[in-house]
C-alpha positions as CSV (number, residue, x, y, z in Angstrom):
1,M,-8.0,6.3,-16.8
2,T,-11.2,5.4,-15.9
3,D,-14.1,7.6,-15.1
4,H,-14.0,6.2,-11.1
5,Q,-10.3,6.5,-11.0
6,H,-10.6,10.2,-12.4
7,D,-13.4,10.8,-9.9
8,R,-11.2,9.8,-7.1
9,D,-8.5,11.8,-7.9
10,D,-10.7,14.8,-8.2
11,T,-11.8,14.2,-5.2
12,A,-8.6,13.9,-3.3
13,A,-7.3,16.7,-5.1
14,R,-10.2,19.4,-4.0
15,A,-9.8,17.5,-0.5
16,E,-6.3,18.5,-0.8
17,V,-7.0,21.6,-1.6
18,A,-9.7,22.4,0.6
19,A,-7.3,21.5,3.5
20,L,-4.5,23.6,2.2
21,R,-6.7,26.5,2.0
22,A,-7.7,26.2,5.7
23,L,-4.3,26.1,6.9
24,L,-3.1,29.3,5.0
25,A,-6.2,30.9,6.4
26,G,-5.0,30.5,9.9
27,E,-2.1,32.7,8.6
28,G,-3.6,34.9,6.6
29,L,-2.3,33.4,3.6
30,A,-5.7,32.4,1.8
31,D,-6.5,34.8,-0.3
32,A,-4.9,35.4,-3.8
33,A,-3.3,38.9,-3.9
34,D,-1.7,40.9,-7.4
35,G,0.2,42.9,-5.3
36,S,-1.5,46.1,-6.5
37,D,-2.3,47.1,-2.7
38,A,0.1,47.6,-0.4
39,A,-1.7,46.1,2.5
40,D,-1.8,42.7,0.2
41,R,2.1,43.2,0.1
42,R,4.0,40.5,2.3
43,T,8.0,40.4,2.9
44,E,10.3,37.4,3.3
45,P,10.7,37.6,6.8
46,E,7.0,37.4,7.0
47,D,6.0,34.7,4.9
48,A,9.5,32.6,6.8
49,A,7.6,33.0,10.1
50,A,4.4,32.2,8.6
51,V,5.9,28.9,7.9
52,A,7.7,28.6,10.7
53,R,4.2,29.0,12.9
54,I,2.6,26.1,10.4
55,L,5.6,23.6,11.0
56,E,5.1,24.5,14.9
57,R,1.9,23.7,15.2
58,A,2.3,20.8,13.6
59,A,4.8,19.8,15.5
60,A,2.4,19.9,18.5
61,E,-0.3,18.3,17.0
62,A,1.4,15.1,16.3
63,D,1.2,12.3,18.7
64,P,4.6,11.9,20.5
65,G,3.7,8.4,21.9
66,V,3.8,6.6,18.3
67,R,7.1,5.6,17.2
68,P,7.8,3.3,14.2
69,A,8.9,-0.6,15.4
70,P,12.8,-0.9,16.3
71,V,14.7,-2.3,13.2
72,V,17.7,-3.5,11.6
73,P,19.3,-1.6,8.3
74,L,18.3,-2.4,5.3
75,R,20.6,-3.2,2.5
76,R,20.8,-0.2,0.3
77,H,21.2,-0.8,-3.6
78,G,22.1,2.4,-5.8
79,V,18.8,4.3,-6.9
80,A,19.9,7.5,-7.8
81,R,16.5,9.3,-7.2
82,R,14.9,9.8,-3.7
83,W,11.6,10.8,-2.9
84,F,12.1,11.6,0.5
85,V,11.3,15.0,1.6
86,G,11.6,16.8,5.1
87,V,8.3,18.4,6.7
88,G,9.6,21.9,6.5
89,A,10.8,21.5,2.7
90,A,7.4,20.6,1.7
91,A,5.5,23.3,3.9
92,A,7.8,26.2,2.4
93,A,7.3,24.2,-0.5
94,V,3.3,24.7,-0.6
95,V,3.6,28.5,1.0
96,A,5.9,29.5,-1.9
97,V,3.6,27.9,-4.7
98,V,0.2,29.6,-3.1
99,V,1.6,33.2,-2.5
100,G,3.4,33.1,-5.6
101,L,0.7,31.7,-7.8
102,G,-3.0,32.4,-5.7
103,V,-4.0,29.3,-7.2
104,L,-3.4,25.2,-7.3
105,P,-4.1,23.8,-10.7
106,G,-6.6,21.7,-10.7
107,D,-5.0,18.8,-13.5
108,E,-1.5,18.5,-11.7
109,P,-1.2,15.1,-10.2
110,P,-0.9,14.6,-6.2
111,A,2.4,16.6,-4.6
112,A,3.4,13.9,-2.7
113,V,4.0,10.9,-5.4
114,A,7.0,9.3,-4.9
115,T,10.1,10.4,-7.2
116,G,12.5,7.5,-6.2
117,S,12.3,4.0,-4.5
118,P,12.8,2.5,-0.9
119,P,15.5,0.6,-0.1
120,M,14.9,-3.0,-0.4
121,L,14.8,-5.7,2.8
122,A,18.0,-7.4,3.4
123,Y,17.2,-10.6,2.0
124,P,19.9,-13.2,2.1
125,L,19.4,-14.0,-1.4
126,A,19.6,-10.9,-4.0
127,P,16.8,-10.6,-6.0
128,D,18.7,-11.8,-9.3
129,H,19.6,-14.9,-7.9
130,L,15.7,-15.5,-6.6
131,A,14.6,-14.6,-10.0
132,A,17.0,-17.2,-11.2
133,G,15.7,-20.0,-8.5
134,E,18.6,-20.2,-6.9
135,G,16.6,-20.2,-3.6
136,E,15.6,-23.3,-1.6
137,P,12.9,-25.3,-2.1
138,A,9.9,-23.9,0.0
139,R,7.8,-27.1,0.4
140,A,9.1,-27.6,3.9
141,T,9.2,-24.2,5.2
142,L,5.2,-24.0,3.7
143,L,4.5,-27.0,5.2
144,E,5.4,-25.8,9.0
145,L,3.8,-22.3,8.3
146,A,0.6,-24.2,7.4
147,R,0.9,-26.3,10.7
148,T,1.4,-23.1,12.3
149,A,-1.4,-21.1,11.0
150,A,-3.4,-24.3,11.9
151,A,-2.9,-23.9,15.1
152,Q,-4.2,-20.3,15.6
153,T,-7.7,-19.2,17.3
154,D,-9.1,-16.5,15.2
155,P,-10.2,-14.0,17.6
156,E,-14.0,-13.4,18.6
157,P,-15.4,-11.0,15.9
158,A,-16.5,-7.4,17.2
159,G,-19.5,-7.2,14.5
160,D,-19.8,-8.3,10.9
161,V,-18.1,-5.9,8.9
162,Q,-14.7,-7.0,7.3
163,H,-12.5,-4.0,7.7
164,V,-8.9,-4.4,6.4
165,L,-6.0,-1.3,6.7
166,S,-2.9,-1.5,4.8
167,Q,0.0,0.7,3.6
168,N,1.2,0.1,0.0
169,W,3.6,1.1,-2.7
170,W,1.5,1.2,-6.2
171,T,2.5,2.2,-9.7
172,S,0.2,4.7,-10.4
173,T,-0.1,6.5,-14.4
174,T,-2.1,9.6,-14.5
175,V,-3.2,10.5,-18.0
176,T,-3.7,14.7,-19.2
177,A,-3.8,16.3,-22.6
178,D,-0.2,16.2,-22.6
179,G,0.4,12.7,-22.3
180,S,0.6,10.3,-19.3
181,T,2.8,9.9,-16.4
182,T,3.6,7.2,-14.2
183,T,4.6,7.0,-10.4
184,I,5.2,4.9,-8.1
185,D,3.0,6.4,-4.4
186,P,2.9,5.7,-1.4
187,T,-0.9,4.9,-0.3
188,V,-2.6,4.0,2.8
189,L,-5.9,2.1,2.4
190,E,-8.6,0.9,4.7
191,T,-11.8,-0.7,3.4
192,W,-14.9,-2.0,5.3
193,L,-17.0,-4.8,3.4
194,S,-20.7,-5.2,5.0
195,P,-22.9,-8.3,5.0
196,D,-24.8,-7.1,2.0
197,G,-21.8,-7.0,-0.2
198,S,-21.6,-2.8,-0.3
199,Y,-18.1,-1.6,0.1
200,A,-16.4,1.4,1.2
201,A,-12.8,2.3,0.9
202,A,-10.9,5.5,2.3
203,E,-7.5,6.3,0.6
204,W,-4.8,8.6,1.5
205,R,-1.7,9.0,-1.0
206,G,1.1,10.2,-0.2
207,A,1.8,8.2,2.9
208,P,5.9,8.6,4.5
209,L,8.2,5.7,4.8
210,G,11.0,6.7,7.4
211,E,14.7,6.9,5.2
212,D,15.4,3.3,6.1
213,G,12.2,2.1,4.3
214,R,10.3,1.4,7.1
215,L,6.5,2.3,7.7
216,E,5.9,5.4,9.7
217,P,3.1,6.0,11.1
218,V,0.3,7.7,9.2
219,D,-2.3,10.8,9.8
220,T,-5.2,9.3,8.2
221,A,-8.0,12.0,9.1
222,P,-11.1,11.7,7.9
223,G,-10.7,15.3,6.0
224,S,-7.8,14.2,3.8
225,A,-9.4,10.8,2.4
226,A,-10.6,9.9,-1.2
227,V,-13.5,7.8,-0.3
228,D,-14.9,4.9,-2.5
229,R,-18.9,3.7,-1.6
230,L,-19.7,0.7,-3.6
231,P,-23.4,-0.3,-3.4
232,A,-25.1,-3.6,-1.8
233,G,-24.2,-6.5,-3.9
234,T,-21.2,-5.3,-5.1
235,F,-19.0,-8.5,-3.6
236,D,-19.7,-11.6,-1.7
237,A,-19.1,-11.0,1.5
238,G,-19.1,-15.0,2.5
239,L,-16.6,-15.7,-0.2
240,V,-13.3,-16.4,2.2
241,D,-15.4,-18.3,4.4
242,A,-17.2,-20.6,1.6
243,L,-13.2,-21.2,0.7
244,P,-12.6,-25.0,0.7
245,T,-9.5,-26.3,3.1
246,D,-9.0,-28.6,0.7
247,P,-5.9,-28.0,-1.4
248,A,-7.0,-29.0,-4.4
249,A,-10.3,-27.9,-4.4
250,L,-9.0,-24.4,-3.2
251,R,-6.9,-23.6,-6.0
252,D,-9.1,-24.3,-8.2
253,R,-12.1,-21.6,-6.5
254,L,-9.0,-19.4,-6.5
255,L,-7.9,-19.7,-9.8
256,E,-11.6,-19.4,-11.0
257,P,-11.5,-15.7,-11.2
258,Y,-8.1,-15.4,-13.4
259,A,-9.2,-17.5,-16.3
260,G,-8.4,-14.8,-18.4
261,L,-4.8,-14.4,-17.5
262,G,-4.0,-18.1,-17.8
263,C,-5.2,-19.4,-14.6
264,V,-6.8,-22.5,-15.5
265,P,-6.2,-26.1,-15.0
266,G,-3.6,-27.8,-16.4
267,T,-1.6,-24.8,-17.3
268,D,2.2,-24.5,-16.4
269,P,2.9,-25.6,-12.5
270,S,5.2,-22.7,-12.3
271,V,2.3,-19.9,-13.6
272,E,-0.3,-21.5,-10.7
273,A,2.1,-20.5,-8.5
274,W,1.8,-16.7,-9.8
275,C,-1.5,-17.6,-9.5
276,V,-1.9,-18.4,-6.1
277,Y,0.5,-15.2,-5.0
278,T,-2.4,-13.2,-7.1
279,A,-5.5,-14.4,-5.3
280,I,-4.4,-14.7,-1.6
281,T,-2.7,-11.1,-2.0
282,D,-6.1,-9.6,-4.0
283,L,-8.2,-11.6,-1.0
284,A,-6.3,-9.9,1.6
285,L,-6.8,-6.1,1.1
286,R,-10.2,-6.7,0.9
287,Y,-11.4,-9.6,3.0
288,V,-10.4,-11.0,6.7
289,L,-8.8,-14.5,6.3
290,P,-9.7,-17.0,8.2
291,S,-6.4,-19.3,9.7
292,D,-7.7,-22.4,8.6
293,V,-7.6,-20.3,4.8
294,E,-4.3,-19.5,5.2
295,A,-3.0,-22.9,6.4
296,A,-4.6,-24.5,3.5
297,V,-2.7,-22.0,0.7
298,W,0.3,-22.4,2.1
299,T,0.0,-26.5,1.6
300,L,-1.2,-25.7,-1.7
301,L,1.7,-23.6,-2.4
302,A,4.1,-26.0,-1.1
303,E,3.2,-28.2,-3.6
304,E,3.8,-25.9,-6.7
305,P,7.1,-26.1,-8.3
306,G,9.3,-23.4,-8.2
307,V,8.4,-21.5,-5.2
308,T,11.8,-21.0,-2.8
309,V,12.6,-19.6,0.6
310,A,14.3,-16.3,0.0
311,G,15.3,-15.7,3.8
312,T,14.0,-14.3,7.2
313,V,13.7,-10.7,7.0
314,V,12.8,-7.7,9.3
315,D,9.7,-6.3,7.3
316,R,8.8,-2.8,6.7
317,A,6.7,-3.1,10.1
318,G,9.4,-4.0,11.9
319,Q,8.6,-7.4,12.1
320,E,10.5,-10.7,11.4
321,A,9.0,-12.8,8.6
322,V,9.9,-15.4,6.6
323,A,10.4,-14.5,2.8
324,L,9.2,-16.8,0.0
325,S,9.8,-16.2,-3.8
326,V,7.3,-16.5,-6.3
327,P,8.1,-17.6,-9.7
328,A,7.4,-14.9,-12.8
329,G,4.0,-14.1,-13.8
330,P,2.2,-14.9,-17.5
331,A,1.7,-11.2,-18.5
332,D,5.3,-9.9,-17.1
333,L,6.3,-6.8,-19.4
334,D,9.8,-6.8,-17.2
335,P,11.5,-9.3,-15.0
336,V,9.8,-8.8,-11.7
337,V,10.8,-11.3,-8.3
338,R,7.5,-11.6,-6.1
339,V,8.0,-11.8,-2.7
340,L,5.7,-13.1,-0.1
341,L,6.0,-12.3,3.7
342,V,4.4,-14.4,6.1
343,D,5.0,-14.0,10.0
344,R,6.5,-17.6,11.4
345,D,5.2,-17.4,15.0
346,T,1.6,-17.0,13.6
347,G,1.6,-18.2,9.9
348,R,-0.3,-15.2,8.8
349,L,0.3,-13.4,6.0
350,S,2.1,-10.0,6.7
351,G,2.4,-8.7,3.0
352,R,4.2,-8.9,-0.1
353,E,6.8,-7.5,-2.1
354,E,8.0,-6.9,-5.9
355,V,11.2,-6.1,-6.8
356,T,11.7,-5.2,-11.2
357,L,15.0,-6.1,-12.0
358,S,15.1,-4.1,-15.0
359,S,12.2,-1.6,-16.8
360,E,12.6,1.1,-19.5
361,V,9.0,2.1,-19.0
362,L,10.2,2.7,-15.4
363,G,13.6,3.8,-15.9
364,F,14.8,0.9,-13.3
365,T,18.1,0.2,-14.5
366,E,18.6,-2.3,-11.7
367,P,16.5,-3.9,-9.1
368,T,14.1,-1.5,-7.7
369,V,11.4,-2.0,-5.1
370,S,8.5,-1.6,-7.3
371,L,5.3,-2.8,-5.3
372,F,4.6,-3.7,-1.7
373,E,1.6,-4.1,0.5
374,Y,1.4,-4.8,4.0
375,V,-2.2,-5.5,5.9
376,I,-1.4,-3.6,9.2
377,A,-4.7,-4.8,10.7
378,S,-7.7,-7.0,9.6
379,D,-11.0,-7.7,11.8
380,R,-14.6,-7.9,11.8
381,V,-16.3,-5.0,13.6
382,A,-19.7,-3.4,14.0
383,Q,-19.8,-1.2,11.7
384,V,-18.3,1.0,8.8
385,G,-16.2,3.2,10.3
386,G,-15.7,1.0,13.5
387,V,-12.6,1.9,14.6
388,A,-11.6,3.8,17.4
389,G,-11.7,7.2,16.7
390,G,-14.0,7.5,13.6
391,S,-13.2,7.2,10.6
392,A,-13.6,8.8,6.6
393,A,-15.8,6.3,6.1
394,D,-18.4,7.5,8.6
395,G,-21.3,9.6,7.3
């Protein structure tokens, strides 16, 4: 674990503890007590009543107008572990821990990490068949998506700060003195990239999914975010605006930062597809991609062998998307199927998912969702934190 990662996790943990203390203070549970004073002793009914009041307040504060998009059933694979925890059970467990112990261990990993995997999207082709290259070649589909993207008119920017909001499912390793623990954490990331190359990112770990695997509305309260700020010159804010739209020139520019991973001219063509996939999905989490750049990317991928059509699916945001399977990467330790999700109506990138077919390290014995990233919002705003209602990056 890097110092930067440790600092970010420490900041997040402190924010969670502060929020928890404030919550418990409202119920008279903020101070640790050893039980020696009769006035400090609480009965189980009293604790149960405190939990009930906390849950009632949380329900009252929830926005009843925000609901997940309508969905179709997902095909569920037999993953034995489930990370879905009801709000009531979670709140009761938190109160039990704090009332019983008085303090929270400072080096524990976040409580809201995943201990299982969401169901897979309903791909017409099973992941193991996609891994074997059994899908229809994607050339015609990609060229049609390129034409659709090229016909789009990018919205008028509200400012010159690039703002991206994404919901993700990321592998995370926590290192302690006793060893390391690998989990897959639902994570919300909101970023702002300013013209001077400075960068702000707010991260919320433990964002919920519905039991059907769909993205749920997320409480991105500023006080519960882990915030990173990087100085001017950290990134090239004009990078995507300067990308060429000629497919061959675009390939060279996209692959250049990944040369150390084998993404060099003349490499295996199937590896080039993985390189383009990696580059464009990395950029989408930080930059606002112009429609003509996305059109050029689909044109470029259309000429890469091994990219196949996985079918049309309803994604985790409840939107219909074209699913495109990309060949394996050069550094894969486990067999992985990578899927790009593209909005058929706009030709814009919606997100990506990865399915690990098996993994000794992660304990997967069958195809399991091991990563997803969805871009929920991508726009240009007037200032850092420039979204309705303020942001964790303000101040």
